[in-house]
N, CA, C and O of each residue as an XYZ file, in Angstrom:
584
protein
N       0.644     -1.310     -0.049
C      -0.069     -0.054      0.103
C       0.989      1.199      0.002
O       1.937      1.285      0.783
N       0.732      2.187     -1.061
C       1.701      3.224     -0.906
C       1.499      4.221     -0.054
O       0.324      4.498      0.182
N       2.457      4.922      0.546
C       2.395      5.881      1.366
C       1.886      7.185      0.888
O       2.472      7.528     -0.138
N       0.801      8.204      1.375
C       0.676      9.259      0.913
C       1.139     10.415      1.982
O       0.490     10.665      2.998
N       2.157     10.978      1.672
C       2.691     12.261      2.655
C       1.982     13.706      2.486
O       1.525     14.031      1.390
N       1.928     14.299      3.266
C       1.366     15.665      3.475
C       2.421     16.649      3.124
O       3.586     16.388      3.422
N       2.085     17.885      2.447
C       3.061     18.817      1.978
C       4.282     18.946      3.071
O       5.468     18.888      2.746
N       3.852     19.114      4.307
C       5.271     19.352      5.078
C       6.044     18.304      5.108
O       7.126     18.406      5.685
N       5.711     17.220      4.570
C       6.582     16.032      4.382
C       7.432     15.699      3.022
O       8.256     14.795      2.886
N       6.990     16.732      1.982
C       7.798     16.658      0.825
C       8.655     17.746      0.837
O       8.378     18.909      1.127
N       9.756     17.260      0.487
C      10.993     18.293      0.490
C      10.909     19.377     -0.553
O      10.833     19.092     -1.748
N      10.921     20.574     -0.129
C      10.890     21.647     -0.990
C      11.542     21.481     -2.285
O      11.021     21.899     -3.319
N      12.933     20.739     -2.252
C      13.696     20.682     -3.589
C      12.565     19.985     -4.447
O      12.278     20.544     -5.506
N      12.015     19.042     -4.172
C      10.892     18.142     -5.189
C      10.253     19.279     -5.870
O      10.492     19.573     -7.042
N       9.322     19.997     -4.999
C       8.573     20.954     -5.614
C       9.139     21.722     -6.553
O       8.519     21.915     -7.599
N      10.457     22.317     -6.345
C      11.176     23.413     -7.177
C      11.517     22.642     -8.482
O      11.448     23.196     -9.579
N      11.892     21.328     -8.325
C      12.662     20.660     -9.522
C      11.305     20.077    -10.551
O      11.430     19.719    -11.722
N      10.034     20.100     -9.768
C       8.845     19.870    -10.549
C       8.585     20.876    -11.356
O       8.329     20.741    -12.552
N       8.651     22.238    -10.582
C       8.594     23.358    -11.518
C       9.489     23.597    -12.595
O       9.088     24.129    -13.630
N      10.822     23.201    -12.415
C      11.658     23.316    -13.262
C      11.517     22.455    -14.646
O      11.986     22.842    -15.716
N      10.822     21.265    -14.474
C      10.668     20.244    -15.436
C       9.467     20.560    -16.102
O       9.197     19.983    -17.156
N       8.605     21.526    -15.548
C       7.313     21.818    -16.325
C       7.985     23.203    -17.344
O       7.804     23.245    -18.561
N       8.677     24.146    -16.658
C       9.500     25.279    -17.367
C      10.218     24.606    -18.770
O      10.057     25.028    -19.915
N      10.888     23.673    -18.434
C      11.880     23.137    -19.540
C      10.957     22.420    -20.640
O      11.290     22.365    -21.824
N       9.881     21.927    -20.186
C       8.663     21.068    -21.109
C       8.155     22.207    -22.010
O       8.231     22.076    -23.231
N       7.641     23.318    -21.455
C       7.033     24.334    -22.289
C       7.937     24.967    -23.228
O       7.602     25.271    -24.373
N       9.197     25.181    -22.687
C      10.146     25.765    -23.771
C      10.321     24.717    -25.026
O      10.671     25.175    -26.114
N      10.131     23.631    -24.907
C      10.343     22.775    -26.182
C      11.902     22.328    -25.841
O      12.309     21.279    -26.339
N      12.551     22.909    -25.216
C      14.131     22.466    -25.102
C      14.454     21.022    -24.571
O      13.519     20.328    -24.171
N      15.631     20.583    -24.552
C      15.956     19.400    -23.956
C      16.098     19.630    -22.471
O      16.896     20.405    -21.944
N      15.106     18.755    -21.790
C      15.106     18.744    -20.202
C      16.262     18.480    -19.886
O      16.696     17.457    -20.417
N      17.152     19.173    -19.012
C      18.139     18.599    -18.381
C      18.229     17.317    -17.490
O      19.199     16.662    -17.111
N      17.154     17.211    -17.326
C      16.945     15.958    -16.229
C      16.719     16.635    -14.878
O      16.763     15.796    -13.979
N      16.550     17.553    -14.552
C      16.746     18.436    -13.220
C      15.593     18.537    -12.546
O      15.426     19.267    -11.569
N      14.634     17.695    -13.123
C      13.250     17.530    -12.733
C      12.929     16.438    -11.675
O      11.876     16.473    -11.039
N      13.739     15.595    -11.525
C      13.533     14.552    -10.526
C      13.914     14.705     -9.154
O      15.048     15.113     -8.903
N      12.977     14.383     -8.078
C      13.247     14.714     -6.803
C      14.569     13.993     -6.351
O      14.996     12.928     -6.797
N      15.196     14.872     -5.269
C      16.334     14.207     -4.759
C      15.899     14.417     -3.070
O      15.245     15.415     -2.768
N      16.195     13.687     -2.292
C      15.803     13.682     -0.880
C      14.354     13.875     -0.886
O      13.960     15.041     -0.914
N      13.412     12.840     -0.863
C      12.213     13.583     -1.256
C      11.335     13.909      0.121
O      10.484     14.793      0.018
N      11.464     13.372      1.155
C      10.699     13.650      2.163
C      11.518     13.328      3.537
O      12.203     12.313      3.669
N      11.362     14.295      4.511
C      12.101     14.078      5.921
C      12.088     12.928      6.388
O      13.053     12.322      6.855
N      10.705     12.467      6.263
C      10.315     11.066      7.207
C      11.193     10.113      6.922
O      11.900      9.569      7.770
N      11.197      9.804      5.462
C      11.991      8.738      4.893
C      13.498      8.834      5.021
O      14.129      7.777      5.059
N      14.216     10.127      5.101
C      15.466     10.160      5.631
C      15.679      9.911      6.931
O      16.742      9.395      7.275
N      14.807     10.204      7.756
C      15.015      9.899      9.115
C      14.986      8.560      9.499
O      15.292      8.315     10.666
N      14.690      7.667      8.778
C      14.730      6.346      8.630
C      15.874      5.439      8.366
O      15.835      4.214      8.249
N      16.836      6.182      8.296
C      18.243      5.700      7.856
C      18.554      4.377      8.493
O      18.412      4.275      9.711
N      18.925      3.457      7.852
C      19.521      2.194      8.607
C      20.440      1.344      7.690
O      20.660      0.178      8.016
N      20.996      1.862      6.552
C      21.858      1.437      5.723
C      21.123      0.120      4.965
O      21.865     -0.645      4.350
N      20.078     -0.077      4.991
C      19.327     -1.147      4.481
C      18.575     -0.822      3.264
O      17.960      0.239      3.165
N      18.609     -1.759      2.281
C      18.046     -1.566      0.975
C      16.805     -2.395      1.193
O      16.694     -3.568      1.550
N      15.718     -1.304      0.827
C      14.346     -1.620      0.884
C      13.388     -1.278     -0.067
O      13.635     -0.184     -0.574
N      12.399     -1.811     -0.485
C      11.507     -1.677     -1.613
C      10.253     -1.032     -0.950
O       9.752     -1.460      0.090
N       9.775      0.088     -1.688
C       8.641      0.602     -1.372
C       8.069      1.717     -2.287
O       8.734      2.195     -3.206
N       6.974      2.055     -2.031
C       6.346      2.831     -3.328
C       5.785      4.227     -2.478
O       5.127      4.063     -1.451
N       6.012      5.229     -2.847
C       5.664      6.655     -2.187
C       4.784      7.277     -3.179
O       4.926      7.015     -4.374
N       3.892      8.078     -2.764
C       2.943      8.915     -3.650
C       2.931     10.345     -2.570
O       2.694     10.433     -1.366
N       3.240     11.209     -3.435
C       3.465     12.414     -2.744
C       2.656     13.475     -3.038
O       2.179     13.406     -4.171
N       2.296     14.567     -2.309
C       1.464     15.381     -2.020
C       1.022     16.184     -3.210
O      -0.110     16.643     -3.360
N       2.247     16.331     -4.218
C       2.384     16.906     -5.208
C       1.970     16.185     -6.491
O       2.067     16.697     -7.606
N       1.538     15.055     -6.268
C       1.109     14.042     -7.169
C       2.068     13.117     -8.016
O       1.747     12.278     -8.858
N       3.303     13.476     -7.590
C       4.533     12.827     -8.177
C       4.406     11.222     -7.369
O       3.698     11.088     -6.371
N       5.190     10.082     -7.962
C       5.100      8.996     -7.433
C       6.453      8.122     -7.639
O       7.000      8.188     -8.740
N       6.984      7.348     -6.675
C       8.145      6.307     -6.624
C       7.744      4.963     -6.339
O       6.908      4.830     -5.445
N       8.155      3.979     -6.897
C       8.019      2.844     -6.553
C       9.831      2.333     -6.937
O      10.520      2.610     -7.919
N      10.111      1.619     -5.868
C      11.417      1.004     -6.172
C      12.410      0.744     -4.824
O      12.020      0.515     -3.679
N      13.401      0.817     -5.160
C      14.604      0.597     -3.725
C      14.785      2.083     -3.375
O      14.724      3.125     -4.028
N      15.066      1.733     -1.916
C      15.688      3.248     -1.138
C      16.632      2.536     -0.483
O      16.569      1.332     -0.234
N      17.731      3.471     -0.132
C      18.601      3.316      0.687
C      18.765      4.531      1.584
O      19.038      5.623      1.086
N      18.572      4.338      3.179
C      18.774      5.657      3.961
C      17.860      6.676      3.621
O      18.200      7.851      3.754
N      16.416      6.284      3.074
C      15.648      7.578      2.730
C      15.699      8.155      1.297
O      15.118      9.198      0.998
N      16.327      7.520      0.545
C      17.032      7.898     -0.797
C      16.629      6.949     -1.875
O      16.631      5.759     -1.560
N      16.311      7.239     -2.990
C      15.902      6.468     -4.130
C      17.406      5.905     -4.567
O      18.359      6.590     -4.938
N      17.349      4.538     -4.424
C      18.884      4.036     -4.778
C      18.649      2.491     -5.144
O      18.159      1.585     -4.470
N      19.235      2.507     -6.618
C      18.920      1.002     -7.349
C      17.724      1.042     -8.500
O      17.406      2.016     -9.182
N      17.372      0.225     -8.516
C      16.162      0.128     -9.584
C      14.895      0.989     -9.236
O      14.555      0.850     -8.061
N      14.078      1.883    -10.006
C      13.030      2.316     -9.770
C      12.399      3.165    -10.880
O      12.987      3.589    -11.875
N      11.321      3.319    -10.608
C       9.994      4.172    -11.581
C       9.557      5.331    -10.716
O       9.054      5.331     -9.593
N       9.883      6.326    -11.536
C       9.514      7.668    -10.899
C       8.372      8.344    -11.794
O       8.562      8.414    -13.008
N       7.343      8.779    -11.303
C       6.204      9.363    -12.406
C       5.915     10.857    -11.534
O       5.839     11.117    -10.333
N       5.801     11.660    -12.764
C       5.599     13.074    -12.269
C       4.057     13.150    -12.763
O       3.481     12.507    -13.641
N       3.512     14.334    -11.738
C       2.191     14.598    -12.019
C       1.517     14.756    -13.195
O       0.307     14.553    -13.291
N       2.569     15.278    -14.548
C       2.198     15.460    -15.557
C       2.057     14.318    -16.536
O       1.594     14.519    -17.658
N       2.501     12.963    -16.080
C       2.552     11.984    -16.984
C       3.944     11.529    -17.423
O       4.090     10.364    -17.792
N       4.994     12.392    -17.405
C       6.326     11.955    -17.528
C       6.704     11.078    -16.560
O       6.418     11.118    -15.363
N       7.475     10.148    -17.249
C       8.154      9.023    -16.063
C       9.458      8.735    -16.539
O       9.819      8.996    -17.687
N      10.269      8.126    -15.556
C      11.669      7.896    -15.595
C      11.416      6.258    -15.095
O      10.670      6.008    -14.148
N      12.089      5.262    -15.807
C      12.191      4.082    -15.322
C      14.007      3.751    -15.538
O      14.618      3.643    -16.602
N      14.440      3.667    -14.388
C      16.147      2.977    -14.417
C      16.637      3.083    -13.128
O      16.091      2.768    -12.070
N      17.735      3.564    -13.336
C      18.675      3.433    -12.172
C      18.959      4.754    -11.301
O      19.203      5.813    -11.879
N      18.919      4.665     -9.806
C      18.897      5.885     -9.094
C      20.223      5.623     -8.147
O      20.422      4.464     -7.784
N      21.024      6.534     -7.785
C      21.929      6.767     -6.934
C      21.891      7.689     -5.861
O      21.970      8.897     -6.088
N      21.800      7.327     -4.940
C      21.640      8.491     -3.676
C      20.495      9.308     -3.969
O      20.682     10.459     -3.576
N      19.417      9.140     -4.496
C      18.569     10.193     -4.877
C      18.519     10.806     -6.115
O      17.569     11.512     -6.454
N      19.637     10.547     -6.928
C      19.858     11.049     -8.319
C      19.253      9.935     -9.244
O      19.117      8.768     -8.878
N      18.956     10.339    -10.290
C      18.894      9.307    -11.698
C      20.038      9.426    -12.034
O      20.535     10.486    -12.414
N      20.752      8.107    -11.921
C      22.367      7.922    -12.237
C      22.383      6.584    -12.831
O      21.868      5.686    -12.165
N      22.837      6.330    -13.857
C      23.132      5.119    -14.525
C      22.307      5.037    -15.841
O      22.304      6.011    -16.594
N      21.701      4.060    -16.106
C      21.007      3.512    -17.096
C      19.561      3.850    -17.139
O      18.902      3.485    -16.165
N      19.037      4.391    -17.957
C      17.434      4.973    -17.498
C      16.727      5.463    -18.851
O      17.329      5.838    -19.857
N      15.359      5.391    -18.691
C      14.612      5.792    -20.016
C      13.454      6.788    -19.225
O      12.668      6.380    -18.370
N      13.546      8.119    -19.700
C      12.623      9.208    -19.460
C      11.693      9.371    -20.606
O      12.152      9.202    -21.736
N      10.331      9.705    -20.438
C       9.279      9.680    -21.382
C       8.664     10.936    -20.842
O       8.430     11.040    -19.638
N       8.375     11.970    -21.764
C       7.544     13.008    -21.783
C       6.387     12.985    -22.164
O       6.267     12.196    -23.102
N       4.966     13.738    -21.738
C       3.866     13.582    -22.162
C       3.653     13.760    -23.336
O       2.622     13.230    -23.751
N       4.650     14.694    -24.529
C       4.661     15.077    -25.534
C       5.308     13.862    -26.410
O       5.758     14.115    -27.527
N       5.339     12.752    -25.965
C       6.047     11.593    -26.936
C       7.504     11.549    -26.688
O       8.040     10.445    -26.590
N       8.185     12.606    -26.580
C       9.507     12.653    -26.507
C      10.147     11.640    -25.517
O       9.727     11.461    -24.374
N      11.302     10.939    -26.122
C      11.777      9.984    -24.858
C      13.621      9.959    -25.032
O      14.285     10.024    -26.066
N      14.059      9.846    -23.660
C      15.358      9.721    -23.658
C      15.879      8.419    -23.125
O      15.520      8.046    -22.008
N      16.589      7.804    -23.753
C      16.870      6.411    -23.338
C      18.441      6.219    -23.321
O      19.032      6.031    -24.385
N      19.100      6.266    -22.146
C      20.582      6.103    -22.038
C      21.041      6.170    -20.740
O      20.418      5.825    -19.737
N      22.499      6.769    -20.814
C      22.898      7.258    -19.468
C      22.716      8.384    -18.511
O      22.553      9.491    -19.025
N      22.716      8.313    -17.353
C      22.193      9.665    -16.663
C      23.415      9.927    -15.557
O      24.211      9.016    -15.328
N      23.494     10.839    -15.079
C      24.498     11.279    -13.998
C      24.142     12.499    -13.368
O      24.156     13.591    -13.935
N      23.765     12.258    -11.965
C      23.168     13.608    -11.114
C      22.186     14.335    -11.783
O      22.288     15.542    -12.003
N      21.014     13.483    -12.195
C      19.735     13.950    -12.771
C      20.069     14.601    -13.964
O      19.283     15.476    -14.326
N      21.122     14.364    -14.710
C      21.221     14.774    -16.291
C      21.624     13.836    -17.223
O      22.518     13.018    -17.005
N      20.952     13.931    -18.332
C      21.554     13.230    -19.485
C      22.944     13.241    -19.700
O      23.371     14.258    -20.248
N      23.796     12.325    -19.394
C      25.064     12.315    -19.514
C      25.885     10.785    -20.102
O      25.740      9.700    -19.540
N      26.555     10.961    -21.065
C      27.031      9.749    -21.730
C      26.271      9.355    -23.123
O      25.701     10.068    -23.949
N      26.467      8.049    -23.068
C      25.741      7.481    -24.601
C      24.098      7.609    -24.271
O      23.586      7.337    -23.185
N      23.412      8.076    -25.437
C      21.899      7.714    -25.304
C      21.338      8.251    -26.730
O      21.971      8.714    -27.679
N      20.142      8.069    -26.595
C      19.171      8.162    -27.636
C      17.848      9.244    -27.411
O      16.918      8.941    -26.663
N      17.883     10.216    -27.971
C      16.748     10.988    -27.995
C      15.913     11.143    -29.024
O      16.306     11.583    -30.104
N      14.400     10.718    -28.741
C      13.647     10.513    -29.947
C      12.280     11.421    -29.787
O      11.705     11.432    -28.699
N      11.848     12.074    -30.743
C      11.027     13.065    -30.726
C       9.573     12.153    -31.244
O       9.725     11.027    -31.716
N       8.329     12.698    -31.118
C       7.016     12.152    -31.864
C       7.445     12.112    -33.260
O       7.367     11.012    -33.807
N       7.886     13.105    -33.946
C       8.091     13.071    -35.287
C       8.945     11.785    -35.755
O       8.950     11.472    -36.946
N       9.601     11.113    -34.883
C      10.374     10.057    -35.192
C      11.812     10.315    -35.508
O      12.597      9.416    -35.812
N      12.162     11.733    -35.414
C      13.398     12.051    -35.730
C      14.250     11.515    -34.388
O      13.699     11.307    -33.307
N      15.348     11.369    -34.573
C      16.180     11.040    -33.295
C      17.600     11.374    -33.477
O      18.191     11.352    -34.556
N      18.210     11.757    -32.076
C      19.656     11.930    -32.161
C      20.400     10.720    -31.195
O      20.126     10.475    -30.020
N      21.215     10.182    -31.876
C      22.208      9.103    -31.427
C      23.239      9.539    -30.934
O      23.854     10.149    -31.809
N      23.901      9.554    -29.729
C      25.228      9.912    -29.255
C      25.352     10.492    -27.929
O      24.524     10.290    -27.041
N      26.424     11.238    -27.795
C      26.815     11.882    -26.342
C      26.003     12.890    -26.183
O      25.643     13.711    -27.026
N      25.634     12.781    -24.725
C      25.181     13.916    -23.928
C      26.075     14.524    -22.851
O      26.629     13.793    -22.030
N      26.218     15.789    -22.840
C      27.010     15.991    -21.462
C      26.302     17.248    -20.673
O      26.039     18.294    -21.266
N      26.026     17.053    -19.318
C      25.060     17.897    -18.537
C      23.832     18.539    -19.089
O      23.393     19.689    -19.061
N      23.393     17.320    -19.641
C      21.909     17.405    -20.035
C      21.724     17.897    -21.561
O      20.556     18.059    -21.915
N      22.665     18.136    -22.438
C      22.744     18.724    -23.763
C      23.370     17.740    -24.861
O      24.083     16.772    -24.598
N      23.070     18.059    -25.838
C      23.614     17.258    -26.933
C      25.267     17.597    -26.962
O      25.705     18.721    -26.717
N      25.931     16.685    -27.231
C      27.499     16.733    -27.062
C      28.024     16.036    -28.256
O      27.972     14.810    -28.156
N      28.451     16.435    -29.214
C      28.965     15.697    -30.430
C      28.399     16.073    -31.640
O      27.990     17.208    -31.885
N      28.372     15.049    -32.456
C      27.683     15.219    -34.046
C      26.272     14.866    -33.772
O      25.446     14.872    -34.684
């Protein structure tokens, strides 16, 4: 059963990052991935145990996460869904999207590849609804290379 948390338990950074996600999407640019929550709620962090656990959380801003946690942070494999319908399935490291994962936006755009600290970073593939795609390097959330 998912745990629903009240606003006072949702980290302000999650709400800020959610806002950044919406701004980047409206601009139509490449979202640098800065919309993922880190340190989602004070309660989870206070339960630090050095144990990897699996849990589902639904946050008061409508975002949700199901996957593994380590000391109150998303860590390992997980699925994060934003209230606007965007989602990310992949690896997390200490609260960041980090490792391999796929993010899909409601517009139909998707990125499948490497992430580092919530940013597209490394080899990846960006696909647009028009079926255009870019396959190659990303660095700090932007195209890097040919």
